N, C-alpha and C positions, 0 to 999 in steps of 0.2 A: 660534481659540485656538492657541497654539503647542503642539507635541507634546512639548516638553521642559519641565523645571521652571524656575521663575523663578530667576535667578541671584542670588547674594548682593549686597547693596547696595554693598559695597566694590568688587567687580569692576566693576559697572555704572558707578560713579562714576569709576573709573580710566579706563574706556573713554570716558566723557563728556569727561574732561580731554584725552585723546589726540585725540579727534575735534575738540574745540574748538581745539586748537593747529593741527591740520591745516586746519581751515576758515579760521582767521585767516590762515595762510600763503597759502592759495588766494586769499583776498580781496586781500591785499597784492600778490600776483603779478598779479591782474587789474587792479588800479589802476595798475600800471606800464605797461600797454599802451594808454594813451590816445592817440588820434590826432586830428589836426585841431584841437587846442586845446579840445576839449570834454571833458565828464566821461565820455563813452562809452569803454569799454575794448575793445580788439581781441579779447581772449579773456576768458572768465569761468569759470575752473575752480571757483570757489566754488559755482556752480549744481550741478555734479556732486558736489562734496564734501559740500554740505548734504543732497542727496538720499541719498547713501550713509550719512551720519551718522544721520539719523532713520529710514531703512529698517533699519539694523542694530540700532537701539535700540527698535524698534516694540513689542516685547513686554516691555520692562523697565518696572519701576515708576517709574524716573527719566525716562521719556520726556518728561514735561512740563518737567522741568528742562533736558533737552536742547534742547527748542524755545525755552525762555527764553534759554538760553546762546547759541543761534544768533542770536536776535534782538538780544541785547546786543552780540555781536561784530560783527554787520553794522553796527549803528549806530555803534559806536566806531570801526571801521576807516574807514568813510565820512567821519566827522568828522575823523579824524586825517589823512586824505589830501586835505583841502581841499574836500570836498563841503559845500555849505551845509546848515544844519540842516534846513530844510524839505525839500530833496531827499534828505538822508540818511534822514529818517523815511520818505519815500515809497519810496526804494529798499529800505529795510529791510522795509517792509510788502510790497513786490513780491517780495522774496526769500522771505519767510515764506509768503506766499500761494502762490507757485510750488511750494514743496516740499510743502505740504499738499494742493494739488490733484493733484500728481503721485502722492503716496502714496495718495490716495483712489481715483484711477482705476486705478493699478497693482494695488491690493488686489482690485479687482473683476474686472479682466481676467486677472490671474494669481493666483488664490486658492491654488494649490498652492505657489507660491513664498512668498506672504505668510504662509500658515498653517504653513509649515515652521519649522525651527529658525532661529536668528538670521540666517543668511545665505541660507537657502532653497536651492533647487536650480534655478539659472538655466541650463537646458540644452536648451530647445526653441525652435524658430523663433517660435512664437506668443508666447513670453516676450519676444522682441525687439519684436514688434508691440505688445504691452502696454506695454513700456518706452517705445517711440516715441510711442504715443498719450498716455501720461501726461506725457511730456516736452513734447509739442506743446501740450497743453491748459494745463499749468502755465506754460510759457514764454510762451504767448499772453496769458494773464491778467497775468503779470508785465510783459510789454511794454506792455500797455494802461495799467497803473497807472503805469509809469515815463514813458510818453509823455504821459499826462495831467499828471504833475508837471512834466516838461520844458516842455510847451506853455504852462503857466501861469506859467513862470518866465522869466528873461531868457535862458535857454539856447536855442540854435537847435534846432528840432524839425521833423521831417518824417516822411512815411510810410516813407521809407527808413531813418530812424533806428529806428523801431519794428520794422521788418523785421530790421535788423541785430541789435538787442537780442534779439529772439525766436530768430533763427538761432543766435547764439553760445551761448545758454542751452540750446537743444535739443541741439546738438552736445556741449556739456559734460556734460549729464545722460546722454545715451546712451552716450558713450565712457567716462566715468569711472564711472558706476554699473554698467555691464556688467562693466568690469574689476574694480571693487570687489567685486561679488557673486561673481565667479569666484575671485578671489584669496582672499577671505574664506572661502569654502567649502573651497577647496583647502587652505589653511594650517590651517583649523579641523579638518579631517579628518586631516591629517598630524600636527598637534601638538595633542593634547587640552588642555582647559582647565587641568588640574593639572600638565601637563608644563612643563618649562622653556621660556620664550619663545625662539624661534629667533633666531639672529643674522641680519644682513642678507644675508650670503653664503649661509647655509643656506636662508633664505626664497627667495632668487632661484633657488637650485638646485632647490628644491621646486616653484617656479612653472613651471620649465622641465623638470620631471622626466618629462613625458610623451614627451619626445624619445627614441626608442630609440637604443641605442649604435650600431647599424649605419647610422643616419641622421644621425650627427653631422656628417659631411662635407656632406650636403645642408643641414643647419641652418646651418653656417658659411657655406656658399655663399650661402644666402638672405640672411644678414646683410650679407655683402659686396656683393651685388647691390643690396640695398635702399639701403645707404649710398651706393653709386656712382650709382644712378638718381636719388636726391633731390639729390645734390651736382651732378650734371650738369644736372638740370632747373632747380634754383633758384640755382645759383652760376655754372656755366660757360656753359651755353647757355640762359640765361633769356629770351633774345629769341625762342626757338622755342617753339611751342605743344605742348610734350611732356608736359604735366601728366597728360593722360588715360592715358599709358602707365604711370604710376605705380600704376594700379589693378592691374596684372598682378602686382606683388610682393605686394600685399595678398591677391589671390586665391591666390597660391602659398602664403602663410603660412596662410590659412584652410583650404584643402583638404588640406594636408599635416600641419599641426601643431596643429589643434584650436582651441577658442574662447579659452581663457585666453591662449595665446601670440598669437593673432590680435588680441585686444583690446589687449594690451600693445604689439604691433607698430603698431597703428593710433594709439595714444596717442603713442608716441615719434615716429613719422614725421609725424603730424599736428602735433605740437608743433614739429617741425623746419620744416614748411611755414609755420606761423604765424610762427615766429621769423624765417625768411628774408624773409617778406613784411613783417614789422614793421620790419626793417632795410633795406628797399628792394631786395631781391633776389628773383629769380624772376619768373615770368610774371604774377603778380597785382600785383606792385609797380608795374607800368606803368599801372595804372588810375589815372586822374587824381583822382577823388573818393575821399577817405579812407573815407567810409561805404561806397561801392560796393566799394572794395578789401577792406574788412572782410567785406562780405557774400559776395563771390566766394570769398575764402579759406575762410570758414566753410562755404559750400555744398560746396566741394571736399572738406573734411575730413569733413563729414556724409555725403556720398555714398560716400566710401571706407569710412567706418565702417559704414554700413548694408549695403553689399555684402559687406564682409569678415565682419561678424558673422552675416549671414544664411547665408553659405556655411559658416562655421565651425560654427554651431549646427546647420545641416542635416546636416553631416558627423557631428557628435557624436551627434545624434539618430538618424541612420541606424545608426551603430555601436552605439548603445545598443539599438536595436530588433533589430539582427542578433544582438547578444549575448543579448538576451532570447529571441529565436527559437531560437538555438543551445541556450540553457539549457533552454527548453521542450522542444525536440526530444530533448535528452539525458535530461530527466526523463521525457518520454513513453517514450523507449526503455527507460529503467530500469524504469518501471512496467509496460511491455509485457513486459519480461524477467521481472519478478517475477510478473506475472499468468500468463505462460507456465509458469514454474516451479511456481506453485501448481496450475495446471490439470494439469500433467504429474504432479505428486505426489499428486493426488487418488486415493483408493481407489475412489470412485464414478466410473463411466464418464460422460463428457461429450461430446456431439456437437452440432454446429451443422448443421441440416438446412434446405435451401431448400424452396420450394413444390413442386418436382418430386421431392422425396424424396432428392436428392443430398446426400451428406455433405460439407459445406464444410470441416469440421474435426472431428477425432477425437483425444481424448487417449489416452495409452498404455493406460489402464484399459479404454477402449472397444475398442481394438484387441485387447486380450487376451480380452475377453468376446465380441466379434463375429468375431474372427479378423483378424490383421494383414493378411492378403492376401485378405480376404473381399470381397464385393461393395461397390461404392461408392455404392449406393442402399439406402434403407431398405426399399423394396418388394421387393428381391431376397430378403429373409429371410421364412421361413414363420412369420408372427406370428399367434397365435390367442388367443381368450379362454380362460380357464381350463377351460371346458367343452369345448374342442377346436374350436369353430366359428371359421372364419377371420375376421380383422379386415379390413373393407373399407378402401379408401384413405381414404374420408371419415372413418372412425373411428380412423385412425392418430393417435397422441398429438400429433405435430407438426402435423397438419392441424387437429385440434381446437383447438390453441393458436393457430394462424394464423386460425382462424375466430372467435377471441375467447372461447373457453371455457377455464375454468381446469382444468388437468390436474394433479392431485396424487395421488401414490401409486396409480397405475393398474397392476394386475398384468397382465402379458402373458406368454403361453407362447410360447417360441421352440423350434420343432421343428428338430432337427438330424438330418441323414441318418446312417445307419450305426448302430453299436452305442452311440454316445455318448448319454448321457441327455439328454432334453429339459430345458430350463432355464426357470425362472420369473424374470422381470425385473420389478422395481418401478420404474415410469417416472413422471417429472414433466416437464412441458414448459411453456416460457414463450416468447412471441414477443419477438424483439429489436426495440427501438425504432428501426429503420432502415427505409429505403424499399425494401429488396431482398427483403422477405418471407422472413425466416429465423427459425427458432425454436431455442432452446437446449433440448436434451433431456438430462436427467440420469437415469441408471438404475443399478441395482446388482442383483447376483444374489441372489435370496432363495429359491432352490430349497431349500436346507437348512432355512431358517427355515419355509417353508411346509410342508415335509415334517414338520418337528418339530411344527408346529402341528397338522397332520393326525394325527400320531401321538399327540399329547397329547389330541386330541378322542376318538380311538379308545380311548386308554388310559383316559380318564375313564369312557367307556361300559362298557368291559370290567370295570374295577374296581368300578363301581357294581353291575353285574350279578353279579359273582362274590362280592361282599360281601353282597349282598342274599340270595343263596341260603342260606348258612349262618345268617344272621340270621333268615331266615324259619323255618328248622328249629328254631333255638334258641327263638324266640318261641313257635312252635306247641307244642313239647313242654313249654315252661315253663308255658304256659296249661293244658295237659292235667294236668301234675303239680299245679298249683295248684288245679285244680277237683276233684281226687281221683277222676277218672273212669278211672283206670288199672285194668287187670285184674290177673292174676297177676303178682306181683313179678318172677318169673323168666321168664315166658312172653313171647311176642311181644306187643308193645304194653303190656307191663307197666312197672313203675317202673324196673327195672334197664335194660330196653331203651331207655326214654326217656332215661335218664341217659347211656347209651352213645352214643345218637344226638346228644345235646347235646355230649358230649365230642368226637365226630368232627367236628361242625360247627365247634366252637370251634378244633379243631386245624387244620381247613382255613382258617379265618379267620386264625389265627396264622401259618400257613405263607404265606398270601397277603401279609399285612402285612410279614412278614420279607423276602419276595421284593421287595416294593415298596421297602422301605428299601435293600435290596441294589442294586436297579435304580438308585435315586437316587444311591447312593454310587458305583456304577460309572461313573455319568455325570458327577457334579459334584464329587466329592472331589478335593482337590489331590494330584497325583502327586508321589511322592518316589522317583524311580528310583535304585536302587543296584545294584551287582553282587550277584547272588543265586546260591547253589549250587542249581541246579534239582533235582539228584538228592536233596538233603536234603529239600526241600519235598515232592517226590513221595513219598518214603519216609514222611514224617510223615503225609501225607494217606492213604496206603495203610494205615498202621498204625491210623489212626483208623477207617477203613472195615472193617478186618479184626477189630476188637475187638468181637465179638458178645457179647451177654449170656449168662450161664450157662444151660445147658439148650437153647440154640439149636441148630438143625440144623447140624452141622459141614459137611455137604455144601453149604451155602449160603455158606460162608466164601469170599470172593473170592480168586482166585489172581492175583498180580501178577508180571509179568515186566518188570523195570526194567533197561533197558540203561544204557550209559555216557552220562550226560546232560551236556551242555555248560552252562557258567555263562551266565547272561543278565543284562541290565540291566533291572530292572523294579521296580515298587512291590511290596514284599514282601507286604503285606496283600491287595492286589488279585490278585497272582499266586496266592496261596494260595486265594482265593475262586474264581478261574478253574479251577484244577486240581481243587478240591473239587467244583465243579459238573459238570465233564466226567467225573471218575471216578464221582461219584454217579449220573450218568445211565447210565454203563456198567454199574454194579451194579444199578440200578433196572430198566432195560429188558432184563432177562434172562428168558428163557422159564421158566415154572414148572417146578420140578424140576431145572433146569440150574444148574450152578455158574458164577458170573461168572469170566470169564477175560480179564484186562486186560493189555495190553502197552504200555509207555511207552518211546519212543525219541526221539532227537534227532540232528540233523545240520546242518552248515553249508549253508544254502541259497544264499547269495550273500555277498560280502564284508560283514561287519558284521551279519549276520542269521542267526538260528538257527531251524530248522523243528522243531517238536515234534509228535509223532504219538501219539495215544492210541487204540489199536485194541481192539475187544472182539468177543465171539462172541454178542452178544445178538440181539434180535429184528429189528434193522435198522431202516431208515427206509423208509416207503412210497414207491413210485416217484413222482417229480415233486415231492417235498417237501424235497429236499436244501437248497434255499435258503430256503424259507418257514419252516423250523423256527427260524431265527435272528430272526424277527420277534416282537415283543412279543405275549404271550398266545396264541401259536399252539401248538396241541396236535396232534401227529402221530397220536396213538392215542386219539381221542375214544371215550368209552363203555366202555373196557376197564378192567382192574384197575389201571391205572397212573394214579394221581392226580397233580395238579400244577397250578401257576399259569400255566404257559406263559411264564414269564419267565427261566428258568434260562439257556437258550442266548442269549437277547437280552442278558442281563447279560454272558455270556462275550464276545459280539461287541463290546460297548461297551468292555470292559476291553482287549481286544486292539487295537482301533482307536485307543484313547487312547494306546497305546504306539507307534502308527504301523504296526502290523502288520496281517495279514489272517487270517481264519479260514474254514474250510470243512469239508466232510464228504464222504466217498466210501464206497461199499459195500466191505466187507472181503471179499476173496476167501475163499470157504469159509463165509461167513455172518457177520453182524454189521456193525458200522460202524467207520470209521476217521476220527476227527476229527484235523484238523491246524491248527496256527496258527504264526505267526512272531512272534518277539520280537527286540529288538536284542541283539547279543552283549555280553558283559560289558565288553569294551574299546571298545565303540562310544560315540559322543557321547551325552549324555543327551538324550532327546526333550523337546519343549516341555511344561513342567509343566501348562499349561492344557489340553492335548489339543485335539482337534477339537470344540470346544464347540458349533459350529453343527449338529452332527449327524454321523452316520457317513458315511464315504466310500463312494462308489458304485463 
C-alpha cells in the first residue's frame, strides 16, 4: 500500500488526461517510423509512455480508467494510421499485456519503489535490474502476441521481426520509464502538489539542478562533445565503425552528473541515433535489411542505456551510502559526545575495569574519589570489607561481575594512608557486552551516610536506655504509692520522698526529650543566616544565667567578662542555643563552693571568619576526652553530681558545622576549659542554607 493518502479524484483525472495525450503522441510518433513497407515501426516510445502512465497511477482509484483509456487510445491510433482492424486489436492487446506484465514483475522485484509514493524512489542499481527484467518479460509476451497476429495475416513475419519488436519495446520501457521515474520524483519533491505548476524552463532548470556552479564549464563541455561525437559518427564519418566510442560520453555523463541527467542524455542521444538511422545516415544505415537495421540500432541504444544507467545509479547509490555513513558517523559522534558529557557530569564515580584490574576509563567523579594521579589499577588500592578484612582479587566487585554474579550496593572500605579518614564506597558492577572482558563499576562515597546510620543506631540505643531509667523509677514509685506501702511521709521511703523521686525522674526525662528536640533542630532545621551582633546575644545569655532566684547564694552568681565581640553571620536562634549551651556548661561544671568565672572574646581568625572563645575556671575536661565530648550522649563526668543527657556539646558541634565552621576545646591555663568555635563574619557570603546534611565534617 502507498505510504501517502489517496489523492482527490479531480487531480487523478487531470493526470489521466495528461498521460492520455502523451501516450497518443508517443503512438503517433512510433507509427511514423515504419520501414520496409510493413506495419513495424523503427521506434516505439509508446511502450515506455504506457509503462510510466500506469506506474504513476498505480495507487489511484482511477487506475482502471487509466488502463481502459490506454486500451482505447492504442486501438484508435492503430486504426487511424492504417493498421487493419484485426491487427489493431492484436497490437492493442499486446500493448496492454506488455504493461501489465511489466508492472506485475516490477512490483515484486522492486517493492520499495512500488510501495512508495506515486513516483517512488528509483535510486539503486537493483531497481535497474528489476526494470530491465519487467521490460524483458513484458516485451517478450507482447512480441509473441504481435508475431502470432502478423503470422496469421498477409503481413510478412519472421523470427527477426519478433526480435525487433521485442528489442524496441525493451529499450523504450527502460529508457523512458527510468527517466519518467527520476523526473517525476525530482519535480514532485521540488514542487509540492498544492504549489503552482512549474513552467517548462523552470522544470528543465530543476531537472539539471544537481549540477554545481563550479562544474558548469564541464557540463557545457560534455554537451558540446556529445553533440560533436554523434554528428561525426552519424553524419560526417558514418562509413567508419566509430559507434562504440559514443559510449564514452554516456559514461562521462553518468559518473559525473547523476542518474536523472544520464537518463535524459541517453534519451536525447539515442533518439538522435535512431533519427540518423531512420534517414539513412550513420553506421547502422548501411545494413541492407530494414529489420536488421532496426535491430542493430535498438541494440546500440539499449546497450548505451544499460551501461549509462547502471553507472549513474551506482554513483548515486554510493553517494547516498556515503551520505548515510557520514550522517551515522556524525550522529554517533554527537551521541558519544553527549554520553561523555553525561558521564563527566555524573556525581557518582564511574570506571571501566578490565579483567586485569586496569582502569580503561574513569570519569571526573572517580578521579576525585580515587585521586586524579592515583594508581591505574583497582588492585593498587587497599580495599577491605567493613569489618576490616582485605578483599581478595576474586571477591573484587569487577571480578564478581565478570564471573556472572550480580553486584548491587556492595559496601567497600577504602583505607587511605596518613591522617586522611578511611572512606566507605557503595559499589555496583555490571559486565559490558563486549568480547574484551570489561566491567562498568559505579560507586559513590557513603562514608557520611554510614556514619550517620551508625550514629542513629547508637542514638536509638542510648535514648531507649536513658528513657527507660526514669520511666522505671516513675513506674516503681507510682506502684509503691498506689499500694499504700509507704512509711513516714517525711522520712526516707515515705510519700514525700517517693514524690520527689518521681519529680526528679520526670525532670530527667523532660531534659532528655528537650535535648533530643534541640539535637534534631540543630541538625535539620532550615538555616536563616543574617548579620548578628554577637555581643548583644552574649549579654542576653549572660543576663539569663545571672538571674538567680531570691534567696540563692550570691557567691554562686556567675561572673562574666565580655570583651569587644565582632558581628557574625549566623542563624539567630541557633546561635543563641549554641552560646546558651556553652555558657550553661561553663556555669554547670564549676567545682562546689566556687563561683563561675566566664570570659567571652572574639577575634578575626582569617579573612571572612571570626573565632569566638568561651573560657571558664571550672573543673576542666578529663585527659584524652577533648574530642570525645562532642559525640552524642558522651558524658565526661559519669557518676558525679553533674547530670545531663550528653547531647549539649553534640548540638553545639552540629550548629557550628552547619554554618561551615569548626569547634574545639583546650585546657585553660590556670584551670578550667577554653572552648572555641568559628563563624562567618557579618560581611561574608551567606553559607548554604541546607548545611552539610550528610553529617559533620571530619
